[in-house]
Each structure stands twice: as structure tokens, then as C-alpha cells.
C-alpha positions as semicolon CSV with decimal commas, in nm:
position;residue;x (nm);y (nm);z (nm)
1;M;0,000;0,000;0,000
2;E;0,134;0,344;-0,097
3;K;0,250;0,548;0,201
4;K;0,048;0,862;0,276
5;Y;0,232;1,186;0,342
6;T;0,105;1,509;0,496
7;L;0,217;1,869;0,511
8;E;0,362;1,789;0,852
9;D;0,574;1,514;0,694
10;L;0,718;1,763;0,446
11;Q;0,792;2,004;0,730
12;A;0,971;1,723;0,913
13;V;1,180;1,643;0,605
14;I;1,291;2,008;0,571
15;A;1,363;2,026;0,945
16;R;1,582;1,714;0,919
17;L;1,768;1,857;0,620
18;R;1,823;2,183;0,808
19;G;1,919;2,007;1,133
20;E;2,259;1,957;1,290
21;N;2,328;1,631;1,106
22;G;2,136;1,730;0,794
23;C;2,242;1,833;0,446
24;P;2,533;2,083;0,422
25;W;2,363;2,262;0,131
26;D;2,017;2,288;0,287
27;R;2,157;2,407;0,620
28;V;2,317;2,720;0,474
29;Q;2,025;2,838;0,262
30;T;1,857;3,174;0,330
31;H;1,557;3,361;0,192
32;E;1,795;3,546;-0,038
33;S;1,980;3,239;-0,165
34;L;1,650;3,065;-0,242
35;R;1,500;3,364;-0,423
36;A;1,590;3,240;-0,772
37;D;1,467;2,889;-0,688
38;M;1,125;3,022;-0,589
39;L;1,092;3,200;-0,923
40;E;1,224;2,902;-1,120
41;E;0,984;2,656;-0,960
42;A;0,689;2,886;-1,024
43;Y;0,788;2,925;-1,390
44;E;0,827;2,548;-1,428
45;A;0,476;2,500;-1,290
46;V;0,342;2,751;-1,543
47;D;0,532;2,572;-1,820
48;A;0,361;2,245;-1,725
49;I;0,023;2,421;-1,742
50;D;0,106;2,563;-2,086
51;K;0,197;2,213;-2,207
52;N;-0,111;2,060;-2,043
53;D;0,123;1,815;-1,872
54;M;-0,065;1,729;-1,554
55;E;0,185;1,469;-1,437
56;N;0,462;1,727;-1,454
57;L;0,236;1,990;-1,299
58;K;0,187;1,760;-0,999
59;E;0,564;1,743;-0,956
60;E;0,620;2,116;-1,007
61;L;0,348;2,209;-0,759
62;G;0,531;1,989;-0,509
63;D;0,849;2,188;-0,578
64;V;0,659;2,515;-0,524
65;L;0,514;2,381;-0,198
66;M;0,863;2,276;-0,089
67;Q;0,978;2,635;-0,136
68;V;0,693;2,759;0,082
69;V;0,780;2,511;0,356
70;F;1,154;2,587;0,323
71;H;1,110;2,963;0,361
72;T;0,873;2,912;0,652
73;A;1,121;2,680;0,824
74;I;1,392;2,946;0,796
75;E;1,163;3,198;0,967
76;E;1,062;2,955;1,240
77;E;1,430;2,898;1,321
78;R;1,473;3,275;1,357
79;G;1,171;3,307;1,584
80;G;0,964;3,464;1,307
81;F;0,639;3,339;1,159
82;S;0,528;2,974;1,146
83;M;0,338;2,758;0,898
84;E;0,032;2,813;1,114
85;D;0,077;3,188;1,064
86;V;0,112;3,145;0,687
87;I;-0,203;2,934;0,662
88;R;-0,400;3,160;0,895
89;G;-0,296;3,464;0,695
90;I;-0,408;3,332;0,358
91;C;-0,736;3,193;0,499
92;E;-0,821;3,525;0,664
93;K;-0,731;3,714;0,346
94;M;-0,949;3,494;0,123
95;V;-1,246;3,523;0,361
96;Y;-1,202;3,902;0,392
97;R;-1,171;3,957;0,017
98;H;-1,473;3,740;-0,067
99;P;-1,755;3,910;0,125
100;H;-1,993;3,800;-0,153
101;V;-1,927;3,439;-0,042
102;F;-1,854;3,466;0,331
103;G;-2,050;3,785;0,400
104;E;-2,361;3,964;0,282
105;L;-2,228;4,152;-0,022
106;S;-2,400;4,069;-0,350
107;V;-2,219;4,057;-0,685
108;D;-2,331;3,934;-1,027
109;T;-2,016;3,919;-1,239
110;A;-1,647;3,827;-1,217
111;E;-1,564;4,189;-1,304
112;Q;-1,751;4,313;-0,997
113;V;-1,556;4,066;-0,785
114;L;-1,225;4,208;-0,912
115;V;-1,331;4,568;-0,853
116;N;-1,434;4,487;-0,496
117;W;-1,114;4,283;-0,445
118;E;-0,900;4,586;-0,532
119;K;-1,100;4,812;-0,299
120;L;-1,062;4,569;-0,010
121;K;-0,692;4,520;-0,082
122;K;-0,634;4,896;-0,082
123;K;-0,814;4,929;0,251
124;E;-0,637;4,626;0,400
125;K;-0,291;4,753;0,300
126;H;-0,370;5,107;0,423
127;M;-0,298;5,259;0,083
128;D;-0,417;5,617;0,099
129;S;-0,348;5,702;-0,267
130;Q;-0,356;5,535;-0,607
131;T;0,016;5,608;-0,640
132;A;0,069;5,381;-0,340
133;V;-0,130;5,113;-0,522
134;L;0,096;5,145;-0,828
135;K;0,409;5,129;-0,612
136;S;0,278;4,815;-0,444
137;V;0,316;4,613;-0,766
138;P;0,626;4,398;-0,693
139;E;0,944;4,500;-0,875
140;A;1,047;4,133;-0,890
141;L;0,773;4,060;-1,145
142;P;0,875;4,015;-1,509
143;A;0,890;4,365;-1,660
144;L;0,606;4,313;-1,910
145;T;0,379;4,170;-1,640
146;R;0,459;4,452;-1,397
147;A;0,393;4,717;-1,664
148;R;0,055;4,559;-1,741
149;K;-0,046;4,552;-1,374
150;V;0,064;4,911;-1,318
151;Q;-0,132;5,029;-1,623
152;K;-0,442;4,840;-1,509
153;K;-0,428;4,999;-1,165
154;A;-0,387;5,345;-1,318
155;A;-0,686;5,272;-1,544
156;D;-0,894;5,180;-1,237
157;V;-0,918;5,552;-1,155
158;G;-0,975;5,660;-1,516
159;F;-0,617;5,736;-1,622
160;D;-0,639;5,556;-1,954
161;F;-0,700;5,594;-2,326
162;Y;-1,061;5,573;-2,440
163;E;-0,989;5,293;-2,686
164;S;-0,707;5,088;-2,840
165;G;-0,657;5,338;-3,123
166;G;-0,520;5,597;-2,880
167;A;-0,286;5,341;-2,728
168;L;-0,164;5,241;-3,074
169;E;-0,097;5,604;-3,166
170;K;0,114;5,632;-2,851
171;V;0,329;5,344;-2,978
172;K;0,389;5,531;-3,304
173;E;0,475;5,847;-3,109
174;E;0,728;5,658;-2,895
175;I;0,887;5,497;-3,203
176;G;0,933;5,845;-3,346
177;E;1,103;5,957;-3,026
178;L;1,341;5,661;-3,044
179;E;1,425;5,745;-3,405
180;T;1,503;6,101;-3,295
181;A;1,718;5,978;-3,006
182;L;1,920;5,763;-3,246
183;T;2,020;6,076;-3,439
184;Q;2,129;6,266;-3,128
185;E;2,474;6,241;-2,973
186;N;2,337;6,213;-2,620
187;G;1,996;6,066;-2,698
188;N;1,859;5,846;-2,421
189;I;1,808;5,539;-2,638
190;E;1,741;5,297;-2,352
191;E;1,470;5,520;-2,206
192;E;1,296;5,568;-2,540
193;F;1,312;5,195;-2,612
194;G;1,155;5,128;-2,271
195;D;0,877;5,374;-2,352
196;I;0,798;5,176;-2,668
197;L;0,772;4,851;-2,473
198;F;0,551;5,019;-2,212
199;A;0,324;5,159;-2,484
200;L;0,301;4,819;-2,654
201;V;0,197;4,660;-2,325
202;N;-0,083;4,916;-2,308
203;V;-0,205;4,812;-2,654
204;A;-0,195;4,447;-2,544
205;R;-0,405;4,533;-2,239
206;F;-0,672;4,694;-2,456
207;L;-0,674;4,388;-2,684
208;Q;-0,695;4,159;-2,378
209;I;-0,363;3,997;-2,470
210;N;-0,111;3,898;-2,205
211;P;0,215;4,050;-2,339
212;E;0,428;3,797;-2,151
213;F;0,247;3,507;-2,317
214;A;0,245;3,679;-2,657
215;L;0,622;3,732;-2,648
216;T;0,676;3,372;-2,534
217;K;0,476;3,248;-2,834
218;A;0,664;3,480;-3,070
219;T;0,997;3,347;-2,941
220;K;0,881;2,988;-2,987
221;K;0,768;3,072;-3,342
222;F;1,108;3,225;-3,416
223;I;1,286;2,910;-3,294
224;N;1,062;2,688;-3,509
225;R;1,128;2,895;-3,819
226;F;1,500;2,909;-3,747
227;E;1,502;2,531;-3,712
228;Y;1,332;2,506;-4,052
229;I;1,588;2,723;-4,232
230;E;1,880;2,546;-4,063
231;N;1,745;2,201;-4,156
232;S;1,677;2,322;-4,510
233;A;2,032;2,449;-4,539
234;L;2,179;2,126;-4,401
235;S;1,973;1,922;-4,647
236;E;2,151;2,113;-4,924
237;G;2,489;2,055;-4,764
238;K;2,520;2,416;-4,643
239;Q;2,600;2,580;-4,310
240;L;2,410;2,892;-4,206
241;S;2,738;3,060;-4,113
242;N;2,850;3,029;-4,476
243;M;2,527;3,160;-4,629
244;T;2,439;3,519;-4,713
245;L;2,159;3,700;-4,530
246;E;1,967;3,712;-4,859
247;E;1,985;3,331;-4,892
248;M;1,865;3,285;-4,534
249;D;1,584;3,537;-4,589
250;L;1,455;3,328;-4,879
251;L;1,442;3,021;-4,658
252;W;1,280;3,229;-4,382
253;D;1,000;3,336;-4,616
254;K;0,953;2,973;-4,716
255;A;0,940;2,872;-4,350
256;K;0,672;3,136;-4,277
257;K;0,458;3,001;-4,560
258;E;0,498;2,628;-4,497
259;L;0,481;2,638;-4,117
260;S;0,173;2,863;-4,117
261;E;-0,002;2,618;-4,350
262;K;0,056;2,336;-4,099
263;V;-0,107;2,527;-3,814
């Protein structure tokens, strides 16, 4: 019969690893040293979702849970919060932010839920201005995701274009400013380039496109097309490094046509 494990078992495993006769690596870890691991495990879980790989998702969720238990164990050792505190905190937050389920508030749509969620969050975090709300968006988020969240929170108080056309015109304006910066000796090219990305994220928001996902798909498409032109070149006994850009462009156009037809 398969052994049953509980959250307490996982906590005991981490405690043993962190103990006096535990693992040398685990014993020296800190919140800071595990920061990258937390991000990596979360991304791997998302990757499993994108691939609809539920067996892998099960494993990756375990890795994410291990990170939660690991960070909590570090705090318990320091006399900080405990797993009980973590669980209590999230339970209280979910009950507080769902008054339409646990209280007497009435809502009809998912959109109303989100509006009320933001109001309750602002009150809970003692944010006395919308600027404080914008600043609360974590800087550790991927840049495209953070830009999207900041723009959405600014739009919550009406600071927004009326429609996607205005957002698209802003992109064109920012491209023009980059072109100008490129002609200037001290033009701030990085800043202008960032403004273009920020404006493009705004367009994506209007079109209800997640810019992070869109860029991920575009990168995957590029790799697939590059694979096609490299395989095509190899089938003709050629190396890409020995081909002209014009020759590779011809294969690229062929890849666009043939791969799009297979979709």
C-alpha cells in the first residue's frame, strides 16, 4: 500500500535537512539564496500548465510547496512566523476579500468581484493614494507583467486611453522619439526603447492579450522557423554561417509560408 504523506511530513523532512546532522547545502540556505529557486519553480509549474502536462504539474506544484515550507522553516528557526501563521494569513485574506461568499455583499459578475477585491486590498494595505497602489506592484515581477499591472491599476481611476486606437498612436509616437534619439549624440536610447515597450503593453491590455504570453509564443515561433531554415540548409549541404543574409531570408519566407499552412 502506498505510504500517505502530509504537510507535517514535508515540514519534518525540511527540518531534518536543516538540522545539525542534515544536508550541508540545505543548512546554509537563506531567503535570499532561495530567491531564484522560488521563481524558477513557479515558472516550471506555469510551463507544465502551458503544455497541459498534468503529471509534470503535480511534480512542479510539489516543488513550489517545498519552497513555501523551506522559507517558513527558515523563519521559524529565527523566531519569526510559522506555517500556522502562513495558513491563517491566507485563509483570513481569502475570507475578507470574498464578502460576496462569506459575507452579505451581493455581486453578479467576475468583473464586480475584481473591482471589490481591489477596494478591499487597498483598505487592507492602508494605501491612501492610487500612487501607493501602483508602487505596491512587486518590482520582482517580469517587466512586461509589472507594466501591465501598473497600467491596469492606473486605469482603475480613469487614467487611460478611451480605446485601443489611442494606445496604438502612442506606440507610433514613442517609435518616433526613439528614431530622434538615435540621431542625437546624447539621446537616451534605452529610455525611449523602454517607452515603446511600455506603450506596446498598453495596446496588449486593450486587446486583452497577455504581453508575456504573446512574447513567449513569438519566441517559440522564431525558434521553429529558425530550425526550418537550418534544416533546409543542411539538407543542401550548407551551413548557415557560410550563407548570405539574402539566402537565409529566402528560406525564412519559405518557413513562414509552410509552417503557417501546418497550423
